N, C-alpha and C positions, 0 to 999 in steps of 0.2 A: 653420468653427467650432469652437474648442477647449471641450469640455465640462469645467466644474469639478467637476461630480459624480463620485464615485468608483464606478466599476463593476468589481467584482473578480470575476473568472472564472477563477482559478488555486487552485481549492479542493482539488485532487489535491495541489498542493504543500504548502499548509496551510490551515487555516481560522481564522476569526476566533473568539476564544474567547468562549464564551457567558458572559452576565453571572451565571449560577448557578455556574459553574465558577470564574470571576474572584474572585467573593465567597468561595467555599470556600477557595481557596487564600490569601486575605488573612486569613480567620480562622485557618486554620491556622499562618500565620508570626505571629500576633500574640495568639492566644488558646490554641488547642491546639497549643502548641509544643514538647511534650516528645519526647523520644526513645522511640520505641516500644518500644526494649529496656529502658528504665528501669523499675524495679520499684516507683517510687512512683506516686501518683496522676496525675500530669502525664503519665507514661509508659503509665499503663493508658488514659488518656483517648485518647493518640495511638494506641495499638494497637487500639483500638475502631473509630476512623476508618480504619487501614489494612485491617482486616478488613471493614468495611463496603464499602470501595471494592473489596475483591477479591470479595465477594459480587455487587456489581452486575455485575463482568465476567464472572463465571461464569454468573449468570443470562442474559446476553445469549447466551451461547454453548451454555446448556443443559448446564453440565458442574458439576463439584464444585469449591469454592472452594478445596480443597486443591492443585488441578490448575492453578491460575492462579499465576503468577510475577512479580512486578514486574521491569521492566527500565527502561533510559533511552528506549526507543523502538524503532520497527521494526529498524532497523540493528543494534542490539545483540542484540535476540531473533532474527533471522535468522542473525547470527554464531555465537550459541551453539547454535542448533539444528542448523546444518550442520557446524561443527566439533566440537561436543559429541557429536553422534551418531556422527559418523565415528571419533573416538578411542574412544568406548565400544565399538563394534563391529568394530574395526579386525581382530580376530582370527577374525571370521566371514566376512570378505570385503572387497574392496578396490573396488568398483565403486559409484559414485554417478551417479544417472541426475538429471539437472535440464533447463534449457531455455536456449535462447540469448536468451530475451527476459525473463530475471528480473531483477529490481533489482539495481544494483551490489553491495548488501550480500550477496546470495547468490553472485552471480557470482564476486566477488572472494574470498568465503570459500572457493568451490569450488576456486579456483586456487591457494588457500593449500594446500588438501588434496591437490592434484595435486603440489605441491611436497614433501609429505610420503610420496608414493608411493601415493597412490589413483588410480584411474582415473576420470575424469569424462566422462559422456556429456552432451553439449548438443544437446537435440532443438531443430530449427528448425521454424517453424510453417508452416501454410499461408498463402495470400495475405489470409486475413482476420484473421491473428494469432492463429490457435487451433492448439494442438498436436494431432496426429493419434493417435488411440487406437492405431491400428496401429503407430505410430512407438513409443509408450511399450510396448506389448506385446513388440516385439522388441528394445527397450534392457534391460527388467528380467528379469535371469537369476537363478540360484541364488546367485550371488555379490554380488548387489546388497543393500547395507546401509543405503541411504539414497536415497529419491526425494524432491526439493524441488521443488515446483511452485506459482506464485502461483495465486491464486482469479481474480483480476482483474488484467489488465495495467495498470500505472500511466500508459503513454502512450496507448493506444489504447481501454481499456475493454473489451478482449476477455475474455469468461469461459471459463476454462480447464476442461476435463473432470475436475475432481477427484473426482468422483463414481465413477470408473472406475479409480482408482489402486489401492485397497486390493484390490479383486478381481483385477487384474493381477500384484500382488505376491504374493497368495495361490496364484495359478495357477502362478507361477514357483517356487514353493516357497523363496523369498527371505527372509531373516532381516531384511529391511528395515523401517526407520521412515519413516513418511510425514510429510513437513513442508509445510505450506502459509503461504506468506506470505499472510496474509489483510489487509494494511495498508489497501488500497482497497477491500476487501468489507466489513470490520467495521463493523457498524451501518447498513449500506446493503443488503446482502441477506442471505437466511437462511443462516447458517452453524452446521452442528451436527456437530461433530467426530465424535461417537460414529456418526451416521448414516453418514458417509462414511468411516469408519474412519482418521480424521486422529489422528495420535500428538502432532504437534507444531504448534501454531500461532502466528504472529506478529500482533500488532496494535498500533497507536500511537495516543497520545492526540490529537495534534494534527491529525489527519484528520478528527476528529467533535467538532470545537468544543472541545476541551480545550486543556491547555497544552502547548508543546514540553518535551521531556525525560523523558515517563514513556511507557511502553508495556507491554505484556504478553508473556509466553510461556506459552501453554497446553502442558502436559505431561501426557499420558495416565497415569493413576494404573497404575503397573507397568512403564512405559517407563523406560528408564535412559539418561542422558546424562552426560558429564563436564562439569563447570564450566570456564569460561575465566578466572575470577578466584579469588582465595583471600584468606582473611583476615578471616572472620566467620561467625557462625551466622546471618545474615539470609537470608530466602527459602530456608530450609532448604539453606544452604551453596551453592546453585545460582547465586545472585547476591549475594554479601556484600558488605557495606558499608552504612552507615546510609541508610536509606530516604529518597528526597526526598519527604517526606510531603505537603507543600503541592502538589506536582504529582500525586502519585498519588490524593490524595483530591479533587483538581479534577477529575482524569480520571474517577473515580468518580462525580461528580456530573454530569459530561458525559453519560456513559452513562446515568445515570438520567433525565435530562430529553430523551433522545433522541426526537424526534416520531415517531408511528406510521411503522413502516418501509414498509408497503405504501402508505399515503397520499402519504407522501414519495416512493416510488418512482414512483406516478403522476403526481406533479407533475414530477419528472425526465423522464419519458418526453415530456411535454407540452412541456416546455421545449426538449428535445433535438429532437423532431420539428419543433418550429417553426422552430429555427435552422438545421436540415437544409434546410427549405423555402426560407427565406430566403436561404441560403448559394448557391442556385442562381441569384440574382440577378446574383452575380458571373460574369464571363466565363470564367475560368480556374481555377476552383476544382476540387478533387478530394477528396473525403471519404474518409478511410482506415478510420474507424470503422465497422464492420459494423452494420446496424440491429439485430442480436442483442445487441450488446455493452451493458455496463452504462450505462444512460443518463446517469450521472452525468459522463462524459466523451464528448468529441467531437473527433476529430484530423482536420484537413484542411490542405491546402496551396492557396495561390494562387499557381499556377505562374509563375515568374518575379520573385517578389518573396522575397528571402531572409528567413528567420525573425527575424534579429535587427533588421533593417531595419523590418519589419512591428511587432516588439515595441515598439520606441522609439517609432513613429509613434503606436501606441494609447496607450503610456503617458503621452506628452505629453498626451492627451486624457483622461488620467483613466482608462482601461480597461487592465486588467491580465490578462493571458494568459500563456502559456508556449511555448515552442517543444519541451518534452518533459519529462522527469524533471527537477525542481530539482537533484536531486543529480549529475547529469552535467555541471553546469557550462557548458552551451552546447556540448558536444562533439556530434558527428554522432550520429544516434538508431542504437543497435545494435538496436533493437527493428524500426524501419522498414526498416532494411537486412536483417535477418533476414527480413522478410517479402517481400522481393525488390522494393521499389518503386525507381522510376527515380531516379537522383542527384539531378535538379533538383526533383522531389518532397521528397526527404528534406531538403535544405538550405532548402526553404520551409516545412515543417510548423509548424504552429500546433496548440496544444492547448488547448481551452476545457473548463473543469470546473466544474460548477455545485455548489451548495448549495441548501437550502431557502430562503436569503435572496434569491436571483436571481429575476427578473421578466421578463416577456414584454417589457416597455418597455426594458429593460436589452439584450436581445437585438436589439431594434430599432436601438438607438443604435450597438451594436456592428457590426450590418450596414451602417448608414450611413457609419461611419468606414471600414469596410472596401472598401466602394465608391469612398470618397474616396481611399483609399491606391492602390486599383487604377488610379485615374485620374491621380495625381500623382507616385506613387513612380517614381523610375528602375528600371528593370529590371535584375536582376542578369544578368551576362552569365558563362555557364560555370557550373561548380559549385565 
């Protein structure tokens, strides 16, 4: 039986915009539509909304609003952090330390840095998808100018040891800045840049029920990076160009109305645990997300059924999941490869990602359809 009800379980790719954020965007486009740089009343009203959104983001991170810079999203924030830091510190060293499981916006920025003469170390995780602290310690030396590591992996939910990095940088006597890709963690777990010695942190609006096209880059006061774009005074010249204020204000509103973090986290733990339990009803299931992962994400394989086949089967029934990062465009997961998974598990991997809108009933329907798929779909041969 094909279910007509929509069950959306791909929240790590993007979330539904909350009503408050959508209403704020409409207000900004039709009422408070001035340019924040204009000196008249309309411009002043717009500037107030811009700064209000900045204060919301700063409050969530426990930082000063002057340390928040608006961007177009996580990709731009990551690019700016990695390449901007590398260029600013190039005279003090040439080593960049990152991981093999980063989002493509970090990995490809690091690859660009390599072409410009920087040495990049790509650390591989253990079988749980977590970077080992001893590997970090061995990689960070006195010539290291940047360490870039995500807080939460976007495919598995693995929480990385970001609390250890600042101490290791100091121990090595390195001039390094520490960048955290916080896109999957922002609004979902406690992120405190000052507590962890984070110099740069990226976040995105559309992962927290805000609109696509807005994000932030936290830059610690006193830290210096070079801009990637030129041509204006906006965002203190770090990200020039007229601000997309409807998107930024809507992001601020999405941050403002975020539900209680601990209460939501407990809800996600219950959904995740229930989904894990029910997945065991499938004969050939293998769960890749460790139980210590952030519970918003659950990655698993139904061995023998390719991801694309399963995705289409579920989508026809109104159930939306993913086979990994949406930005990967269906390519083989570099994260699961780095974790050392068998090829047949990698090509059959499915990522379910929850939000506060999801329910136990939806999990029951998902499991029912997965069981149906296991019984009816042709098994893939080879890899």
